[in-house]
TORKOL-4160 file (C-alpha; in steps of 0.2 Angstrom, whole numbers, padded with zeros to 4 digits, m for minus):
72
<pt num="1" X="0207" Y="m0647" Z="m0014"/>
<pt num="2" X="0217" Y="m0658" Z="m0015"/>
<pt num="3" X="0216" Y="m0677" Z="m0005"/>
<pt num="4" X="0232" Y="m0689" Z="m0002"/>
<pt num="5" X="0229" Y="m0708" Z="m0002"/>
<pt num="6" X="0239" Y="m0719" Z="0009"/>
<pt num="7" X="0234" Y="m0729" Z="m0002"/>
<pt num="8" X="0239" Y="m0728" Z="m0017"/>
<pt num="9" X="0255" Y="m0716" Z="m0010"/>
<pt num="10" X="0250" Y="m0701" Z="m0020"/>
<pt num="11" X="0239" Y="m0686" Z="m0020"/>
<pt num="12" X="0225" Y="m0681" Z="m0030"/>
<pt num="13" X="0214" Y="m0666" Z="m0036"/>
<pt num="14" X="0202" Y="m0661" Z="m0051"/>
<pt num="15" X="0209" Y="m0647" Z="m0063"/>
<pt num="16" X="0202" Y="m0631" Z="m0070"/>
<pt num="17" X="0194" Y="m0643" Z="m0082"/>
<pt num="18" X="0188" Y="m0657" Z="m0069"/>
<pt num="19" X="0202" Y="m0671" Z="m0078"/>
<pt num="20" X="0206" Y="m0681" Z="m0063"/>
<pt num="21" X="0227" Y="m0675" Z="m0059"/>
<pt num="22" X="0238" Y="m0686" Z="m0048"/>
<pt num="23" X="0256" Y="m0683" Z="m0041"/>
<pt num="24" X="0265" Y="m0693" Z="m0027"/>
<pt num="25" X="0262" Y="m0687" Z="m0011"/>
<pt num="26" X="0280" Y="m0687" Z="m0002"/>
<pt num="27" X="0287" Y="m0692" Z="0016"/>
<pt num="28" X="0282" Y="m0677" Z="0022"/>
<pt num="29" X="0263" Y="m0678" Z="0015"/>
<pt num="30" X="0266" Y="m0666" Z="0001"/>
<pt num="31" X="0264" Y="m0668" Z="m0015"/>
<pt num="32" X="0276" Y="m0669" Z="m0029"/>
<pt num="33" X="0267" Y="m0657" Z="m0043"/>
<pt num="34" X="0283" Y="m0658" Z="m0052"/>
<pt num="35" X="0280" Y="m0679" Z="m0054"/>
<pt num="36" X="0261" Y="m0673" Z="m0058"/>
<pt num="37" X="0250" Y="m0684" Z="m0073"/>
<pt num="38" X="0231" Y="m0689" Z="m0077"/>
<pt num="39" X="0225" Y="m0704" Z="m0072"/>
<pt num="40" X="0216" Y="m0709" Z="m0087"/>
<pt num="41" X="0235" Y="m0709" Z="m0093"/>
<pt num="42" X="0240" Y="m0724" Z="m0081"/>
<pt num="43" X="0243" Y="m0739" Z="m0094"/>
<pt num="44" X="0244" Y="m0753" Z="m0079"/>
<pt num="45" X="0227" Y="m0752" Z="m0071"/>
<pt num="46" X="0231" Y="m0770" Z="m0064"/>
<pt num="47" X="0229" Y="m0771" Z="m0046"/>
<pt num="48" X="0222" Y="m0756" Z="m0044"/>
<pt num="49" X="0207" Y="m0755" Z="m0032"/>
<pt num="50" X="0194" Y="m0747" Z="m0042"/>
<pt num="51" X="0183" Y="m0743" Z="m0026"/>
<pt num="52" X="0197" Y="m0733" Z="m0017"/>
<pt num="53" X="0199" Y="m0721" Z="m0033"/>
<pt num="54" X="0180" Y="m0721" Z="m0035"/>
<pt num="55" X="0177" Y="m0715" Z="m0017"/>
<pt num="56" X="0193" Y="m0703" Z="m0018"/>
<pt num="57" X="0183" Y="m0696" Z="m0035"/>
<pt num="58" X="0166" Y="m0693" Z="m0026"/>
<pt num="59" X="0175" Y="m0685" Z="m0011"/>
<pt num="60" X="0183" Y="m0673" Z="m0024"/>
<pt num="61" X="0169" Y="m0671" Z="m0032"/>
<pt num="62" X="0156" Y="m0668" Z="m0017"/>
<pt num="63" X="0169" Y="m0651" Z="m0013"/>
<pt num="64" X="0171" Y="m0646" Z="m0028"/>
<pt num="65" X="0149" Y="m0646" Z="m0029"/>
<pt num="66" X="0151" Y="m0639" Z="m0010"/>
<pt num="67" X="0164" Y="m0624" Z="m0015"/>
<pt num="68" X="0151" Y="m0618" Z="m0032"/>
<pt num="69" X="0138" Y="m0618" Z="m0019"/>
<pt num="70" X="0147" Y="m0605" Z="m0007"/>
<pt num="71" X="0154" Y="m0594" Z="m0021"/>
<pt num="72" X="0136" Y="m0594" Z="m0030"/>
């Protein structure tokens, strides 16, 4: 599952190892996965709205947990 954030202009998701990933979101709302990376590798955290970022992480974890419960 991926979440498009208009605030960041990026799409976020958790990979198979539960690493928080990101890539730019194109004008057509499609992720540009050719430019993907790990959020933990961001060099400049100045001006990052942590509240909005943690909200995205919370949504991704909730979705993943819900999906895992459905499987089991």
